[in-house]
N, C-alpha and C positions, 0 to 999 in steps of 0.2 A: 612107845611109838603110837601116835594117835590114829584113830580109825580113818581109813581112806574112803571117804564117801563122796566128797565134792571134788570137781575137777581141779579147783585151786589147791586142794590138799595134795593131789597127785603131783602137780607141777612144782609145788614147793620142794618136793624131794629131788627135783632134777639136778640142782647144783651138787647135792650129796652123791647122786648116782654118777654124774658125768665128770666131776672133778678128778683129775688124775694127771700126775706129772712126776718126773724124777730127773734130777740132774745127771744121773748116771745112765739115763736112757734118752739120748738125743732124739730118737724117733718120736717121742711123745711131744717134744717141744714144737710150738707153733699154734696154729688156729684150726679148730674143728667146729663144724656146724652140726647141730643135733638133727637126727633124722627120725628116730623112733625110740620111745621109752615104753617098755612093757612091764607092767606091774602085775605080779602074781599074788593073789590074796589067799588068806588062810583056808578059805573054802574051795580052793583050787581054780577059781575063775580068774580070768585075765582081763586087764584093761590096757588098751594101747593109747598112749598120749604123746604129744609133742608140742613144744612151744617154739617161738621164733627166738632161738638161743644159739649162742656161740660159746666155745670154750677156748681160752688162750693160756698157754703154758710157757713159762720161762724156766730158768734153772732152779728157782726156789719157790715160786708161787703159781697158783692157778686162779684164773678169773673167769667166772661165768657171767655173761651178759645176756639179758633177755628183754624182749619188747612185748608188751601186751597192751590191752585197751587202757590200762591205768598208767602207762608210761614205761620207762626203761628202768631196770634194776640191775645191780651188779653184786656178785658174791665173791668174796676173797677167801682163799684157803692156802694153807701151807701143806707140804707133803713130805713123805720119806719113803724110799723103796725098802721094803722089809723082806723081799724074796723075789724070785723070778715071777714076774707078772703079778706081784702083790704090792699094794700101797697102803700106807696109813695116812689118812687125810684129816686135817684139823681145821674147822671153820674159824675164821678170824674176824674181828671187828674191823670194818673198813676204815674207821677213823683212827683207831689206836694201834692196829696191827696185832692186838693181843687175842689169845684164844677166847672164843665166846661160846663154846660148846664142846662136848666130848668128841674125841677122835673116832673115826670109823675105818674099817678095813675093806678094801675093794680088790677085785681081781680084774685084770685087763689083758687084752692082746690086740695086736695090730695086724690086719690083713690088707695088704696093698694100701689103699688110701682110706681104710676104715678103722676106726677105733671102737672096740667092743668092750663094754664094762658090765660086770656082774657084782651085785651086792646082796648078801643074805641078811635077814633080820632075825633077831632072837624070837623064839616062839612066844605066842601070847600066853598070858597067865592062865593056869588051869581053871581059874574062877571066872575068866572072861567069856562072855557069850557073843563076843564080836566076831562074826565070820568075815568081816571086811578088813581085817588087819592085814597089812602088807607082810608077806613072807619073803619076797625077793623082788629085785628089780634088775632088768637087763636093758641096755641101751646100745644104740649104734650111732656114730657120728662120722661125717666125711671130712677129710682134710681140705682146708681152704688153702690153695697153693699161693705162696708169696709172689709168684710170677704174675698173678692176676692184678697186682698193685692195688689190692683191696684192703681196707682196714678190717680188723677182726670185730665186726659189729653185726647185730641183728639186721635183718632186711628192712624192718619197719613196715608201715602200712603200704599195701600194694594198691588199694582202691578197687580190688577185683572181687572182694567178698566181704560179707558182714557176719557177725555172730562170734561166739566164743568156743566153737568146736575146735578140736586139735588142728594145729597149723602144719602144713606140709613144708618140708625143707626146700622143695623145688622152686626155682625162680620161674616166674611166668609173666608174660605180657600179652595183652589182647592182640591177636593178629589184625591186620588191616581189614576193615569192613565188619568187625565184630565189636560188641561192647558187653561189659559184665551185666549179668542179671543179679541184682543185689537182693537175694532172698536168704534169710536166716534159716538154716536147716532145722533148728529147734522149733520154729514156728510154722514150718511148711512140711506137712506129713508126707506129701509126695516126694519132695526132695530128700527128706530124711530116710525114706524107704529105699530110694535109689543109692544113697550114700552108704547106708548100713554101717559097717565098722570102719570104712575107709576114711582117710583124711581128705577133707573137702578142699580142693584147689580153687575151683570156681565154676560158675555156670555162665554161659554166654549166648547171646542172641544176635542175629544179623542186625547191623546198624539200620535204624529207621524202619525196622520191621513192625508191622501192626499186630497187636496182641488182642485176643478176644477176652471175654470175661473169665474164661476157664484157663487163661494163661497164653504164653507164646505158642504159635503153631510149629515153630522150629527152634531148637536150642541144642547146645553142645555142653556136656558135663565132663569135667576133668577131675579125676580122683587119683590119690596116692594110695594104692591097694596095700594094706599092711598085714594081710592074712599070712604072709610068709615069714613073719617074725622080725625081730630086731637084728638082722644080719644083711649084708650086701647081697643083692641079686645081680650076678654078672651073666655072661653068655652061657656058662656051664649050668648055673642054677636056673636060668630061664627055660631050659628044656623041661624041667619039672613043672614050672609054672604053666607052660603050654598044655602039658598033659592034664593038669588039674582043670584048666579052663575048658578043655575039650570034654572032660568027663561031666562037667556041670552045665553043658549046653541046653539040655532038655529039648524043648521044641525049636530052639534056635538053630540056624543053619551055619555050619562052618564055611567061611568064604575064603580064608587064606591061612596057611600054616608055613611060615618062613622062619629062618633061624633067629631073626631079630624081632618078629612080631607074629601075632595070631589075631584073626578077625572073625566076626560072626554077625549075622543079621537076624532080626526077630520081628515077625508080624504079630502085632498085638490083637487081642480079641475084638477090641473096639475099633479096629481098622488102622491104628497107628503103626509106625515103622521105627525100629531102633537098629542102628548099626554101631558096632563096638570094635575097637582095636586095643590090644594089650601090647605093651612094649616095655623095655627097661632103659632107664637113663639115670646116671649117677647112683647106680646100685639100687634104685627103687623100681617097683612095678607100677606102671602108670596105665590107667584105664581111661580111654577117651571114647565117649558115646555121643552119637548124634541121633536126635529123635525128631520125628515129624508126626503131628497128630492128624493132619489131613494130607496124606501123601499125594504129591504131584506125579505126573508122568515122569518116569525115569528117576523116581525118588531115591532108590538105592544108590545109584551112581552119584546123585547130588549129595547125599549124606556121606558117602565115602570120601568125596573130595573135600567136604567140610571138615571131617575128622582128620584127614591127612594134613590139612593146613595147620591144625593144632598140634599134631604130632611133630611136624617139622619146627614149629615155633618153640615147643618145649625142648627139643634137641638143641636148637640154636641158643635159647636162653640159658641152658645148663651145660654148654660146651666148655671144656677146660682149655 
């Protein structure tokens, strides 16, 4: 197994991690959208990745379709059920249908609308000094219901963000009166610091707002918070998310604690103001933050209303 150093190398593993189907398990058949892939390396560190990918299973084959900056790719595999929750998967040549690589074994389980996959890799050679060898992969995908009358396809370009950082599975459209701020987190240190390990959904500014040389005076940042691992976060699990959020507040002030969301505001040393809400949708933890570098009168209320517009937009975009 090659060293996992580049993001492209990690995403290359996605079809191997996510492919799973069996004719004797009808629950697996259908379309699933990738939400999070967590790679554990031989040194114990973890890397969270995700692409704009879907997995489609019929009674005999599995197809993984992904969209990236270089276009759309499709991977074909065959499978067989070898035990309860265990699969043997063989990659196939898309043109000939013949095996083009060794088979691998995976473990899977289905929880409500989520498919969870685990794959272990053989230990690196004792002579290898590569601490970035993959030792295991876990992934979570959400079912795309046929009732939505949607093809099993990647979402494609949204026009809401740029850059090659991991893609969130969440559907998103800019609310009325807002437009995307197209900044690559890799080239913008302030944005990268705010995103940290989360999946970047998008940054937004009020339409026709004037920006200074230091950037926009007001913006909203939407993140898919992956710190809770490749598993679905539902109402029960969200209670633990709120406890963690509260414990990490520091100098921020808790402003709401409700069953479906938790909120906080923070006054920055340089005079700026940040208001944040955490909530869950489609099994994901979403963090929406509104910030203002030069607070106006009643700025907290203004930011709260702005953030709640995005919360409702996300819930609408991802409603089943």
